[in-house]
SETORLO-28518 format. One record per residue: x, y, z of N, C-alpha, C in turn. Coordinates in pm, whole numbers, plus 50000, padded with zeros to 5 digits. Layout:
<atoms>
XYZXYZXYZ/...
</atoms>
This chain:
<atoms>
545252185431079544462190431195545342194731316/546412186231336547312188531457548672193831389/549442198731472550782203331429551942193431468/551502181931513552532171731554553512167831448/554712166331475555732162631380555782147331371/555492142331248555372127831229556642122331177/557842129731184559072124431156559192117631017/558642124630916558802119630787557712109530735/556822105030831555802095530790554862101630710/554352096630596553482102030507552152106330577/551792118630558550642124530639549382116930605/549222113330480547892106830448547802093230506/549092086330512549022072830581548742074530741/549222085630798548952086930937547452090330964/546982099030871545542102430883544592090430869/545032081330782544122069030763544352057630854/545272058930945545582049331038544302047931127/543602036431105542222036231164542182037631312/543232033131385543202032031532543642045531597/544522052231550545182063431617544592076431575/544242078831455543632090731404542382095431478/541462086231494540222090831578540662094431720/541602086431778541972089131917542572102631930/543452106531832544132118931840542982130731821/542032129331740541042139031729540292140231856/539992128631918539172130132052539932137132157/541222134632163542042139832275542062154632270/542152161232159542052176232149543232182432217/543352180832353544212188232428545642182232423/545872170932359547262165932348547332154232252/548322146332266548522135532164548102121532219/547372121732315546972107532372548072099732420/549172105032471550292098032509550092087132614/549172089232709548792079832802548262066432747/547682067332631547052055432564547952048332463/549132054232435549992047432332550472034132378/550522031432512550992018732565550032008832575/548752010332524547732000832550547801988332468/548811987832369549051976432292550001967232368/550631971032477551581962932551550911953532653/551611944432699551041935632801550961944332924/550071940733023549811948933144551091953033220/552071943233246553241947633316554021957833241/554211955533118555041965333043554401979433044/553031979233021552391991233011552501999133151/552391991033258552411998133385553842005033412/554791996933365556122002233385556402014533302/555832014333174555982026133094555382038633140/554042036133196553332047433249553932052933362/554642044633455555322048733569556522057233528/557222052133436558512060633393557952073933326/556922074533248556512085733182556072096433289/555182091833377554582100933466555592106033571/556572097933605557562102433705558532112933645/558512114133507559462124133463560732118333416/560862104133421562182098233390562282097933235/561212098033165561242099333017561602085232966/561442084532832561792071132756562672075032641/563782067632627564662070932522564282063132400/563742070132294563212062832175564362055532114/563972042132085564772033232007566002027532089/566072028732220567162024132296567232007932284/568342003232252568561988032233568291980732358/567541969732340567331960932462566221965332542/565571977032527564501980932610563191980532523/562351969832550561231968432477560171979232497/560291986632607559321997532622559562009632523/560692009332468560992020132375560662018332225/560182006932199559832003432048558602011732010/558692018031903557542026031860556352017331826/555132022431865553952013631835553652014731696/553122003831638552752002331499551222000631481/550722006831376549382007431354549022000631221/548041992531214547661986431080546801996731012/547031998930880546292008130797545391998930715/543991998930744543091990630663543081993430526/543062007430490542992011930345544202006630265/545372007930324546572003030251546571987530244/546021981530343545901967130343544951962430228/543911969530215542931965630105543521967929965/544231979229960544811982829831545941974329795/546841971329888548051963729861547871948729870/546771944729930546481930029944547351924230048/547871932530146548741926830249548701936530360/549031931430492548971940930607550211950230606/549971963030618550951973530606550911980030749/552121982830800552391989030933552872003130919/552242011830992552772026030990553392029031116/554612033631127555342037231248554952050931292/554582053131420554312066631472555342070131571/555722083031579556842087931661556392085531810/557412083031891557122081632027556952094532099/555942095532189555522108532244556652113232342/556842125632336557912131232424557322132132571/558242130932675557752130332804558572141032889/558202153532865559022164132954558662162433106/559682165033177559522163733323558862175833388/558642187533311558122198533360556832203233269/556112212133308554952217133229555492222333105/554892218632990555382222732863555332238132841/554342244432910554322259232902555612265532963/556052259033071557222264333133558462261233050/558512248532996559702244532932559882251632811/558782255132736558922262132604559392276232631/559082282732741559352295832763560632298332846/560922288932934561922291133027563192283932999/563122273232929564292264532902564482261632761/563702267732667563832265032524563472251732484/562572244132564562232230632547561282228832435/560622216732425559832214232320558652222832302/558322227132185557152236132158555822227832182/554722235232204553452228732213552492235732123/551282230532117550332235932012549832249832041/549342252432169548942265832196550122275132226/549992288832219551062296832258551392295732407/552462300632447552832299232591551842306932679/551672301932802550682307932885551102305733032/550752314833116550922313633266549732305033321/550112299233435549092289133490549092290033643/547922289833704547732288733841546602279733876/546582273233992545542264134041545202268134182/544382278234203544012283034338542992273534402/542822276134536541942267034610540702274934654/540502287134628539372294434669539032305134559/537672308334571537242318934467537762331834492/538082335534605538762347434640540132348534565/540852337734571542192336534494541982337734351/540812331134303540612331334160540382345734109/539512352634170539232367034128540432375934148/541272372934248542542380934266543512378734148/543672365234103544482363134005544072367433871/542652367733845542202373733723542472388233712/542352395233833542552409933840544122412233815/544922404033882546382406133874546922404833734/546272394633657546792392833525545862397833419/545202407833444544172413333360544782416333217/545982420933213546662425433092546902413433003/546892401933050547212389132978546012382032920/544862388932923543532383132890543352368432945/543262368633084543212356033147541872348633124/541922334733129540762327433121540702316933233/539512313333280539422302133375539272289233299/539842279333363539832264933298538982256733385/537902250333323537082241933399537392227933360/536682221233270536882207933213537892208233109/538012218933032538962220232921538522213532795/537192208632786536792201832671536542211532546/536402224632575536152233832473537362243732462/537792249032580538852258732571540172253032520/540542241432574541852236432529542002233732377/540942228332316541032225632171541162238732098/540352248932153540482261832093541822268132094/542552265732210543962270532220544902263032144/544592249332126545462241932033545342246831892/544252251131850544112256531714544412270931710/544802276831827545172290731848543962300131807/542792295431817541562302631804541372311031930/541852305932041541932314132163543302313132216/543772325432253545142328032308545362335132433/544682329432541544852336332674546352334932719/546662346732781548122346432833548172340732971/546972336933035547132331733169545872323033192/546042311633252544932302433283544812301133436/543672302733478543322299133620542422286633630/543072275833683542452262833689541482261433813/540262258533785539222257933891539122244633961/539962235133919539832221033958539832221034110/540612227834176540922225834319540112236834405/539292244234343538602254434417537542248734506/537582251134638536612244334729535122248234703/534292238934702532852242034698532152242034557/533082241634451532532243534317532012229734256/532322218934331531832206334278530692199534362/529902208334427528862203434510527532203034434/526662194734473525282194234426524422193934553/523542204034566522652205634686521282206334636/520372200034709518962201634701518312206534827/517862219634822517302226634942515842228634913/514932220434958513582221534912513382219134779/512942228934707512612228034561513732234534471/514852239434545515972244934470517122236634454/517572233334337518722225234316519882234734273/520932233434345522142240834316523292232534272/523802234734162524862226634102526132235434076/527232230834148528442239234129529042238533989/529682249133955530242250433817531162239633789/531932233533877532832222933845532242209333862/530992207733875530432194133872530542187733739/531162176233730531272170533602529922165733547/529792166733421528512163533346528062149133381/528992139433377528562125933409528152124333556/528642132533644528262132233781526842137633797/526582149233739525182153733730524172144533666/524672138233567523742128833489523312116933573/524212113433669523792101733754523292105533897/523402118533930523052122734060521512121434084/521112115534192519642113834228518982127634247/519742137534302519142151534321518702157334197/519502155434086519322161233960518012153933893/517962140433903516922132333858515622136933921/515642140134047514352144234122513962157734094/514902168134084514482182434084514632188233939/515442182033850515642187233714515872176233621/514922167433606515042156233517515232160033371/514822171933329515112176433189516652177333176/517332183133288518742184033271519462170033264/518922161233347519512147833349519342140633199/518202142333153517912137133008518912144332906/518972156532910519752163432806521232160132820/521822157532932523192154332954523522141932879/522552132132858522872119632781523172123132636/522772135332588522992138732457524322146132437/525012149232540526302157332526527492147332493/527892147932365529082140632326529022126232357/530122121832418530282107332475530562107432615/530402095932681530622094832825532042099532867/533002095732790534452100332844534482115632844/533852122532740533762136332739533132142032855/531992135732890531142140533012531942138033139/532922128433140533642126733259534482137633294/534872146333194535852157433208535012170133201/534162171433111533332182433088532452186733213/532402200233244531572204733358530372211633317/529392212933410528172219233390528452234833368/529262241133456529552254833440530272259233319/531182249033284532012251033168531182253033036/530222243633019529282243432904528422255532903/527932260033022527092271433027527852284432993/529082285833045529942297933026530432297732886/530542287132824531042286632688530042291332598/528742288932628527592295632552527582291932407/527912279732368527622274832231526182274432203/525672281932097524242281432072523672267932029/524602259231983524112245531948524232236332071/524642240032186524892230732297523502228032366/523532217632445522282212732507522002220132634/523002222732716522752228632851522232242432846/522772251432761522152265632758520652265432730/520242256332632518792255532607518082250832730/518582240532800517842235832915517802246533015/518912254533046518802264433144517822275233109/517692278632975516802288832944515322283632951/515092271732908513612266032929513302264533074/514172261533157513932260033306513932271833389/514252284233319514412296133404515492294633504/516612289033468517732286733566518312300733592/519032300333704519682313033757521162310133774/522022318933726523432317533730523962326433840/524862320333926525522327734038526922331433982/527132345033982528502350733933529172356434039/530542353034058531382358834161532452367534100/532602379634144533672388034084534192397034202/535022407334149535582417534232534542424734305/533312427734249532272435634310531382427634399/531692413434417530872405134499530142395434419/528932391134474528042379934410526892387034347/526592382434234525252386534164524742375134098/523422374334083522582364534025521952368133895/522132361033786521562364633660520742353633608/519442356533564518632346433507519172342533366/518942329833332519372324733204518902333133084/517772338433087517262346532987518182359132957/518952364133059519882375233044521262370633035/521562358033057522932353833064523542350932922/522822345432835523242343732704522972355232613/524082362032569523882374032500524392373732352/525012362532319525502362132177526192348032161/526532345432041527362332132014528652332832098/528792323432194529892321232275530152334332354/529102340932398529102354032470528112354032569/528592357432699527622357932813527722371332888/526882371732981526842384033073527982384633164/528882375633176530042375933269530822388033239/531132394933348532072407033337533452404933353/534382412033316535842409433338536082406633481/536772396033508537072392333647536132383333722/534942381333652533852373233714533982357933678/533402350433761533452335933744532042331033777/531602321433689530292314433721530572304033824/529972305233937530172296634049529192284534059/527952286834027526942277934039525702280933954/524822271433924523612273833855522552267633941/521402274833946520282270234034519042266533942/518342255833972517122251933910516052249834016/514902255333983513702253334072512962241034027/512542232734108511852219934076510572223333976/510542216133871509352218233778508252208033812/507042211633847506062201933886505542192633779/505772195533652505202187733548506062178433471/505832176333347506622167433262507732175333177/508462167333115509662172433032509922163632913/510722169732815511212162632706512462169532654/513412162032614514582168032539514862159732419/514772166632298515112159432171515982167832095/516722160532005517662169231914517932159931799/518352167231690518732161031565520192161831546/520922150931539522402151431511522652141031400/523722143931315524032134331204524622120831262/525392121331366525952109431426525862110431579/525722100131644525622100131795526892106731850/526632116631933527772123732002528302136431928/527792138231806528192150231736527362162431770/527792173231724526952185131757525612185031691/524652187731759523222187831705523042199131604/522222195931503521712205731398520732215431477/519812208531541518852216331619518322206831737/517972213431847517422206431970516382213832028/515652207432111514392213532190514532209032333/514382217832424514152214932567512742219332603/511972210432653510532214432673510112209632817/509432218532886508762215333021507302220133010/506482210733061505062213933058504442210533187/503602218433232502772216133358501262214333304/500792202233327499432199133267498562194533392/497282199033401496382194433504495672182533472/494882177633565494302164933546493282163833421/492812175633377491842176033264492612177033136/494092177433146494842178533022495082192932975/494732202233052495052216933021496392220533056/497052227032971498422232133006498372243833082/498962243033202498962254633295500222263733281/501402257633241502592264533242503512257333135/504332264933060505262258932960506562266532962/507622258732943508952264832935509612256232819/509902263532707510412256432583511592265932525/512612259032494513742266032426514392256432322/514962263732225515572256432114516992260032097/517842249332054519202251832031519592250931871/520622257431833521052255031689520262262831598/519372271531632518602279531536518782295331556/519772299431619519942312931647521302315731712/521762327131728523002330531788523122327531938/521982325931998521882321432129520732310532138/520632302932250519432294332263518142303632246/517162299932192515952306632157514782302632241/514202311432309512972308132391511772307332300/511032297932304509872296132212508662302732289/508692315232313507562321932399506232321332326/506252323232192505002322132114504292309132127/505132298632122504582283632137504042283132280/504722287532378504282286632524502992292932537/502802305732483501612312332504500452306332436/500782299732316499622293832242499192280432317/500112273932388499802262332455499052264232590/499482273832658498872276432797497482279732797/496632272032868495312272732870494482264532778/495152256532695494492248632601494632234132641/493742225032581493992210632596494452207332448/495812204532447496462203732306495782191432223/495682194632091495322184031998496182186731880/495962179731771496882180731658496892194931604/495762200831591495642214531536496322224531616/496062224031749496502234031843498112232731858/498582220331853500122219031850500722223831730/500012221031616500542225931481500652241831485/499552248431539499522262631539500582268431637/500752260831746501712265931851503142264631792/503422254031722504762251731666504972263231555/504092265731461504262274731367504372289731426/503802292431537504002304731599505472308931614/506212298531665507672300631687508442300131560/508152288931473509002286931355508982298231254/507752305931259507562316931167508642328031192/509142330131307510092340031338511492335531345/511792322531319513202318031317513902321431187/515112325031197515912327731082517402323131113/517532310631130518962305431160519922306331039/521222308831069522152310130960522432296130911/522602294830789522932281730721524342279830721/524852267130719526232264330711526422250730640/527622244530635527852232030561527032220230621/526542222630744525742211330814524252211630774/523772224030733522422225230713522062238730662/521272241230564520852254530510519862260030616/519442272930598518512278530676517122271330662/516802266830545515482260330533515552246530601/516742240230593516832226730666516732228330811/517472237930867517322240031015515932243631056/515242251430978513892255031011512882242631011/513102234430903512232222230905512492213431015/513872211431047514132202531163513632208731282/513732221831310513192227431432511732225531439/510992226931319509542224831318509162210931367/509872201231310509562186931343509952183931487/511082188331533511572184131668510792192431775/510372204331744509582212031838508192203531861/507712200131759506352192431770506632179131841/507712172631806507972160131880508212162632029/508912171932069509192175532214507922177632288/506942184732225505742188232286504932175532303/504902166832207504162154932211504682145232311/505992143432319506672134632416506282140632563/506502152732591506092158632715504732156432752/503782159132663502272156732690502142141632717/502742132232637502612118032673503052114832809/504162120532856504702117532993503672122533086/502912132633053501952138733146500612131233142/500572120333062499322112733050498272118132952/498762127832872497852133732766498152127532632/497212119032580497382112632458497072120732331/498132122132254497942130432133498302121032019/497472121531915497702111131804498992116031736/499892105531694501142107731629500962116331510/501992125331480501882133831369502072125131245/501262128231145501382119631013502532122430928/503392131830972504562134430896504462144930781/503212148930745503032159130642503402172330697/503852180930592504332194130633503162204030661/503402211830775502382220830814502162230930711/
</atoms>
């Protein structure tokens, strides 16, 4: 999976090392060097981290320096097979004192997983758009949380020649609630939005969906804007934005323009962003009714096979006045369940009406099958979870609907 040099260590043994292999997969953008010292006592770890981050480096194998001993990892599979504890030595991480992109191109230093690229960290959107225009010939990309782009670069599936880091751009990490309009800056971390009281008050569907995004450490780095601009058709946030009729604010050389979510997602990993444009914020208008977000995933934190974002506005008599429903994982973009919405609006939902509303959308779905699920499997999951989302939203609105008996419609 990675191109790291294991210095002659058997690759199968390294892959089976129970502690480090999952860590390296999760890191994506590097080799987890900051955590290789966590087996040390606190004082030794602090000294090691200080030396590494200050650029002093560590000389592997230096005599008398306990900080340089290579960490060892117990391999449970080899232990079980051989009847004894076996230790696998891993190479010590390199600690270059300069950016690896610079060292590999300017000084012939250590190579890194992605191709060499230029890098800038501006402080304003004006600088961002200027840098994108200046380096247009290098296919520049903006870097938000890096949870999607950097792994793609490591696998060389994406090869931008220039990165513009948005981390220090002023104003992109703000959350504002003005009346019924919630504005979330593109660089707001997903975990921050998940915990923000403004989001809970004005866009509870978003707050609920964020808990399904990977794991908390990923959400600590991943951003709202990054997920939306990445436009993964299986991701949670694009479906939420579509169901809630969110509005994207795009800034580019021609100025500012606002694009509704229904027009923003145009294909798998493709959006309405034009060359030189940047997604600066997303706006949600407060929904007066109830909500539900459900999805099916094989394991917690993994990509969902299918998901449903549902918003319903129900009056005191139980009649649906307004509906906003979108599905993920069943098309090249998030799919608006318009037929289901129209079937529900004006009705007091019961088992039969919900079944009919669900089938109105499922009948037109044709998701592509893959190793995770065939077309038929995805359709069956979409049918079950669309029904579940509607029932959960109705229940939160105080409308009691008898549980589905599980039989196929």
